[in-house]
N, C-alpha and C positions, 0 to 999 in steps of 0.2 A: 588211196595210199595205205598200205598196210604197215603199221608200226609195231615194233616189239615192246612187250610189257617189261618195264624195269622193275624187277622184284624188290630191289632194295628201296626204291622210292615208295613203292606201295607199302612196304613194312614200316618205313619211317612215318608215312601218313597215318597208318593204323596205330602206331605207338603214340603219336601226338594226340589223336582222338581219345585213346585210353587214358592218357595222362590228364587231359582236361576233365574227363569223367570222374577220375579218382579225386582230383582236386575239388570238384563240385561236391562229391560225396563227403569229403573231409570237412568242407565248410559247413555243409548241412548238419553233419553229426556233431561238429564242434558247437554250432549254434544251439542245437537241441540239448547238448550236454550242459551248456551254460544256463539255458532256460530251466532245465530240471534242477540244477544246483540252486538257482535263485528261488525256485518254488520251495525246495526242501528247506533252504535257509529261512525263508519267510514263515513256513509252517513251524519250524523249530523255535523261531523267535516268538511266534504267537503262543506256542505251547508254554514256553518259559514265562511269558507275560501272564497267561491265564493261571498258571501255577502260583506265581507270586501274588497276584491279585486275590486269589482264593485264600492264600495264607494270610494276607493282610486283613481280609474279612474276618477270619476266625480269630485272629489276634485282637481285632477291635471288639468282637463279640465277647471274648474272654475278659477283656478289660471292663466292659459294661456290666457283665454278669458279676464280676468281683465286687464292684461298687454297689450294685443292687443287693447282693447278698449281705454286705456290711450294713447297709441301711435296714434291710428287713430283719436282721438279727440284732439290731440296736447297738452295733459296734461303733457306729458313728451317727450323728444327728444330721438330717438333711439340711437344716438351716446352717450348720457349720460348713457345708460344702457349696451352698448356694452361690452361684456366680463365680466359682473358682475353677481353675483348670490345673490338672496334675502336670508334673514334669514328665518328659518322655520316660516310660518304664520299659526296660528290655523284657522281651518274652520270646522264647524260641529263636527264630531267625529274624525277628523284627522288633518292633516296639509299639506301644500305644500311648495315647494321651486321652484323658477323660475330663469332660466338663459337665457340671451339674447345674441345672436350672430348675426353678419352681414356678409353675403356672397354676395358680389357684390350689386345688386339691391334688394336682398332679406333679410328680417329680420326673423331670426329663433328664436322662443321662445320654450325652453324646460322646461316643468313643471313636477315635480315629486310629486305625491300624496302619502301620507302614512297614513295608519290606522293600529295601533298596529305594527305588524311586516310585514305587507303586503304593497307592493308598486306597483304603476303603473306610467308609463311615458307617457306623451302626448307631441307631437311636433306640433307646429302651425307655419305656414309659411306665412309671409306677403310679398307682392310684391308692389313696388312703382308704382303708376299710371304714365303712360307716360305723360310728361308735369307736373311732380310733382311740387307742389308749396311749398315755405317755410311756416313754421308754422305761422298761424295768427288766430286771433279771428274773427269769422264770424257769421252772423245771419243765412245764408243759404249757403250750398255748395252741389253741385250735380256732379255726374259723367256723367250725361246726360243733357237733356234740362231743362231750368227753364222757366216757363210760369207764368205770373201774369195778372190778370184782375181786374177791379174795381179800387179803389184808396187806396191801402194799404200803410202804413207807415213802412219803413224798416230801423231799426236802427242797424248799424253794416255792416260789409263787406258781400258781396255775391260773389259766384264764381262757375265756372264750368270748367272742364278740356277739354271741347269741343271747337272746333275752327270753326265749320261749320256755315253757315248762319242761323241766327235766333236761335242760341243756348241759348241766353237769350232773351225772347220774352215778351214784355209788350205793343205790338202794340194796344191791345184792352183795355188798362187801362191808368191810370194816377197816378202811384205810386210816393211816396216821399222817397228819399234815404238820409241816413245820414251815409256815409261810402264809401269805395272803391268797385269797381266791378272788378273781376278777370275773365279772359277768357283764353282759351288754347293758347299754344305757337305759333300756326299758325293763330291765330284769328286776326280779324280786327275790331276796334270799330265801324266802319260804317256798317259792314255787319253782324258780329257775334251778335251784339246787335240790335234787331229789335224793333223799337219804332215808335210812330206816327210822321209824318213829322213836326208837330208843337211843338213837345216836345223838351225842352232844357235839355240835360243831364249834370247835374252839378257835377256828381261824377267823380273821377279819374279812369282810367283803366290802371293800371300798366302793364308793360311788364312782361310776365311770365318768 
């Protein structure tokens, strides 16, 4: 039997298949778009987190360095800070808290930096120099050799933790001092301090 093709029915069937295909493509593209958005959001959050954690680290480091500098420059005594914690101190976009502990000859500074809910801890360790001197105000202090030439005027104490011959050397100059001179614990004023034979040293050299 020969039947006639119904063009309308054929077109309707083609339209239905096309519609299903389009719907499938829309679902695939929508799912893909959501996945890409979630990945981008996750990466953005990770970026913000890393940025704030890095900021917290540098804030903590700044707090530890500030306390270490105060101790090294005799602005504060370590024993006055031992076992104590600072109150939260604002800095930049966050804050830090510092705690100082002492373990034998070592001073341990723990600093906690915080930015929003992100925190980072920094530990800084200071060691006393052999032949450690009591705190004093000084015009110059060195862990090595001090050399002076010409005719400088020095107002205040000067010192070095060295004890070897010529650790303080002004044999080629004629300085004027107003203060005391500190040398290492094994030093001797006649050899540790090198000066011209004709120079009269009017400053005191206390025992370390």
